[in-house]
C-alpha positions as CSV (number, residue, x, y, z in Angstrom):
1,X,26.2,17.4,25.6
2,X,25.2,20.2,23.2
3,X,21.5,20.2,22.5
4,X,22.2,20.7,18.8
5,X,23.3,17.1,18.7
6,X,19.8,15.9,19.7
7,X,18.2,18.1,16.9
8,X,20.6,16.6,14.3
9,X,20.1,13.1,15.6
10,X,16.3,13.6,15.4
11,X,16.6,14.9,11.8
12,X,18.7,12.0,10.7
13,X,16.3,9.5,12.2
14,X,13.3,11.1,10.5
15,X,15.3,11.2,7.2
16,X,15.8,7.5,7.5
17,X,12.1,6.9,8.0
18,X,11.3,9.1,4.9
19,X,13.8,7.0,2.9
20,X,12.1,3.8,4.0
21,X,8.7,5.1,2.8
22,X,10.0,6.2,-0.7
23,X,12.1,3.0,-1.0
24,X,8.9,0.9,-0.4
25,X,7.1,2.8,-3.1
26,X,10.0,2.3,-5.5
27,X,10.2,-1.4,-4.7
28,X,6.6,-1.8,-5.7
29,X,6.8,0.2,-8.9
30,X,5.8,-3.0,-10.8
31,X,3.4,-4.5,-8.3
32,X,-0.1,-5.0,-9.7
33,X,-2.6,-2.5,-8.3
34,X,-0.2,-0.9,-5.8
35,X,-1.0,2.5,-4.3
36,X,1.9,4.6,-3.4
37,X,2.2,6.3,0.0
38,X,2.6,10.0,0.6
39,X,5.4,11.2,2.8
40,X,5.7,14.6,4.5
41,X,7.6,16.4,7.2
42,X,6.2,18.7,9.8
43,X,7.5,20.5,12.9
44,X,6.7,18.8,16.2
45,X,7.1,20.7,19.4
46,X,8.8,19.2,22.5
47,X,6.2,19.1,25.3
48,X,6.7,18.4,28.9
49,X,7.1,20.2,32.3
50,X,8.9,23.1,30.7
51,X,8.3,25.9,28.2
52,X,8.3,24.4,24.6
53,X,11.3,26.3,23.2
54,X,12.3,23.7,20.6
55,X,10.6,21.9,17.6
56,X,11.8,18.8,15.9
57,X,11.1,17.5,12.4
58,X,8.8,14.5,12.1
59,X,8.2,12.4,9.0
60,X,4.8,10.9,8.6
61,X,2.7,9.1,6.0
62,X,-0.7,10.8,6.1
63,X,-2.4,8.9,3.3
64,X,-2.0,6.9,0.1
65,X,-2.3,8.0,-3.5
66,X,-5.6,6.7,-4.8
67,X,-5.0,7.7,-8.4
68,X,-5.5,4.9,-10.9
69,X,-2.4,3.2,-12.3
70,X,-1.9,2.5,-16.0
71,X,-3.8,-0.4,-17.6
72,X,-1.5,-3.1,-19.0
73,X,-2.9,-5.5,-21.6
74,X,-2.1,-9.1,-21.0
75,X,-4.8,-10.9,-23.0
76,X,-5.2,-13.5,-20.2
77,X,-8.9,-14.1,-19.5
78,X,-8.5,-14.2,-15.7
79,X,-6.6,-10.9,-15.6
80,X,-9.2,-8.1,-14.8
81,X,-8.9,-4.5,-13.7
82,X,-11.4,-2.3,-12.1
83,X,-12.6,0.5,-14.4
84,X,-12.3,3.9,-12.5
85,X,-13.0,3.7,-8.8
86,X,-13.7,0.6,-6.7
87,X,-12.0,-2.4,-5.0
88,X,-12.0,-6.2,-4.9
89,X,-12.9,-7.6,-1.5
90,X,-10.5,-10.2,-0.2
91,X,-9.7,-12.2,2.9
92,X,-6.7,-10.6,4.6
93,X,-4.0,-12.5,6.5
94,X,-6.0,-11.7,9.7
95,X,-9.1,-13.4,8.4
96,X,-11.0,-10.1,8.1
97,X,-12.3,-8.5,4.9
98,X,-9.8,-6.1,3.2
99,X,-9.6,-4.4,-0.1
100,X,-7.2,-4.4,-3.1
101,X,-7.0,-3.4,-6.7
102,X,-5.0,-6.5,-7.7
103,X,-7.0,-8.4,-10.3
104,X,-4.4,-11.1,-11.4
105,X,-6.7,-14.0,-10.6
106,X,-5.9,-17.7,-10.4
107,X,-7.4,-20.8,-8.9
108,X,-5.2,-22.9,-6.6
109,X,-5.4,-26.8,-6.3
110,X,-8.1,-26.4,-3.6
111,X,-10.3,-24.4,-5.8
112,X,-9.8,-21.1,-4.0
113,X,-9.9,-18.0,-6.2
114,X,-6.7,-16.0,-5.4
115,X,-5.0,-12.9,-6.7
116,X,-1.3,-12.6,-7.4
117,X,-0.6,-11.7,-3.7
118,X,-2.2,-14.9,-2.5
119,X,-5.3,-13.2,-1.1
120,X,-8.6,-15.1,-1.5
121,X,-11.4,-13.1,-3.2
122,X,-14.8,-12.8,-1.6
123,X,-18.0,-13.4,-3.5
124,X,-21.7,-13.1,-2.8
125,X,-21.5,-16.2,-0.6
126,X,-18.3,-15.6,1.2
127,X,-14.7,-16.6,0.1
128,X,-14.8,-17.9,-3.4
129,X,-14.1,-21.7,-3.9
130,X,-14.7,-23.2,-7.3
131,X,-15.2,-26.8,-8.3
132,X,-13.0,-28.4,-10.9
133,X,-13.7,-26.8,-14.3
134,X,-12.6,-26.9,-17.9
135,X,-13.4,-23.3,-18.7
136,X,-13.8,-20.1,-16.8
137,X,-15.1,-16.6,-17.7
138,X,-15.2,-13.3,-15.7
139,X,-17.8,-10.8,-17.0
140,X,-17.5,-7.0,-16.8
141,X,-19.9,-7.1,-13.9
142,X,-17.6,-9.4,-11.9
143,X,-19.7,-12.6,-12.4
144,X,-17.7,-15.8,-12.7
145,X,-19.1,-18.6,-14.8
146,X,-17.4,-22.0,-15.2
147,X,-17.8,-25.1,-17.3
148,X,-17.5,-27.9,-14.7
149,X,-15.2,-30.7,-15.5
150,X,-16.8,-33.9,-16.7
151,X,-20.1,-32.3,-17.8
152,X,-21.5,-31.7,-21.3
153,X,-20.6,-28.3,-22.9
154,X,-24.1,-27.1,-22.2
155,X,-23.8,-27.6,-18.5
156,X,-22.8,-24.5,-16.7
157,X,-22.3,-24.2,-12.9
158,X,-24.1,-21.6,-10.9
159,X,-22.3,-18.2,-11.4
160,X,-20.5,-16.5,-8.6
161,X,-20.7,-12.7,-8.2
162,X,-17.4,-11.2,-7.0
163,X,-17.8,-8.6,-4.2
164,X,-16.9,-5.3,-5.7
165,X,-17.1,-2.3,-3.3
166,X,-16.5,1.4,-3.5
167,X,-16.2,3.0,-0.1
168,X,-14.9,6.6,0.4
169,X,-11.1,6.5,0.0
170,X,-10.8,8.9,2.9
171,X,-12.2,6.2,5.2
172,X,-9.5,3.7,4.2
173,X,-5.9,3.2,5.2
174,X,-3.2,0.8,4.1
175,X,-1.9,-1.8,6.4
176,X,1.6,-3.3,6.5
177,X,0.4,-6.1,4.3
178,X,-0.5,-3.7,1.5
179,X,-4.3,-4.2,1.8
180,X,-6.7,-1.4,2.6
181,X,-9.1,-1.4,5.6
182,X,-11.4,1.1,7.3
183,X,-9.6,3.6,9.5
184,X,-12.1,3.4,12.3
185,X,-12.5,0.2,14.3
186,X,-16.0,-1.3,14.0
187,X,-16.7,0.3,10.6
188,X,-17.5,-2.0,7.7
189,X,-17.5,-4.2,5.8
190,X,-18.3,-2.2,2.7
191,X,-21.5,-3.0,0.8
192,X,-21.5,-4.5,-2.7
193,X,-21.6,-1.8,-5.5
194,X,-23.4,-3.0,-8.7
195,X,-22.1,0.0,-10.6
196,X,-18.5,-1.2,-10.7
197,X,-17.4,-2.7,-13.9
198,X,-14.2,-4.7,-14.9
199,X,-11.9,-4.6,-17.9
200,X,-11.0,-8.1,-19.1
201,X,-7.6,-9.0,-20.3
202,X,-5.9,-6.0,-18.5
203,X,-4.1,-5.5,-15.2
204,X,-3.8,-2.2,-13.4
205,X,-0.2,-1.3,-12.8
206,X,1.3,0.5,-9.9
207,X,0.7,4.2,-9.7
208,X,4.2,4.9,-8.4
209,X,6.2,7.5,-10.3
210,X,9.6,5.9,-10.3
211,X,11.5,9.1,-11.3
212,X,9.8,11.2,-8.6
213,X,10.5,8.5,-5.9
214,X,14.1,8.2,-6.9
215,X,14.6,12.0,-6.8
216,X,13.0,12.2,-3.4
217,X,15.3,9.4,-2.2
218,X,18.4,11.2,-3.3
219,X,17.2,14.4,-1.6
220,X,16.6,12.6,1.7
221,X,20.0,10.9,1.5
222,X,21.7,14.3,1.1
223,X,19.7,15.6,4.1
224,X,20.8,12.6,6.1
225,X,24.4,13.2,5.3
226,X,24.0,16.9,6.3
227,X,22.6,15.8,9.7
228,X,25.5,13.4,10.2
229,X,28.0,16.1,9.4
230,X,26.3,18.4,11.9
231,X,26.5,15.7,14.6
232,X,30.3,15.3,13.9
233,X,30.8,19.1,14.1
234,X,28.9,19.3,17.4
235,X,31.1,16.5,18.7
236,X,34.2,18.2,17.6
237,X,33.1,21.5,19.2
238,X,32.3,19.6,22.5
239,X,35.8,18.1,22.5
240,X,37.4,21.4,21.8
241,X,35.4,23.1,24.6
242,X,36.4,20.3,27.1
243,X,40.0,20.7,26.2
244,X,39.9,24.4,26.6
245,X,38.3,24.1,30.1
246,X,40.9,21.6,31.1
247,X,43.7,23.9,30.1
248,X,42.5,26.7,32.4
């Protein structure tokens, strides 16, 4: 089989991976606090017990875009966004601490403070669980105060401080669940940062540029079609060569 077929096949596969990355960004263009992923291609040599005479294209996602998304006014008292840099600390699906920018908060029937993705927020005493209440407020410093149900209006429960952190973005990477964690195992959790402030009544939108993502998707699709055409041409040349040899 012609070796050009392997090169075209590798290129088509990498184009497919690139399309998946951009499609994921595009699908999350309206997800609260979403950070888009970069995608790039680079040459990867073929190594083994031979002289490396060929290089294949390889698509990779080296990092995420940490630029802040637009602030969307909702007027809802439990919708908060982080001003400038910083993260909310939440309990990930694996039970470990992770970080997100999603501040669309709500309280489930069990009193757990969750964001719109269903992640439980962490406070100064661990995962936040609130007693029944009639009123709730979230301050710019991330302090939650509630009016417990059944008490007089002057009675206020002990406030809860949300854990707001600001680690170096270069130390973080996004997991398949969309949450950020430290790249290196054994590092963390991040320390509370008292300098982070919240904006009440606003949510941070996704920082995905839908036009750019769609344009990249179209370009990758055209490259994929070109690779498929090359594979067909190689197959046709192979068939013609085989027919020519058989006629000798």
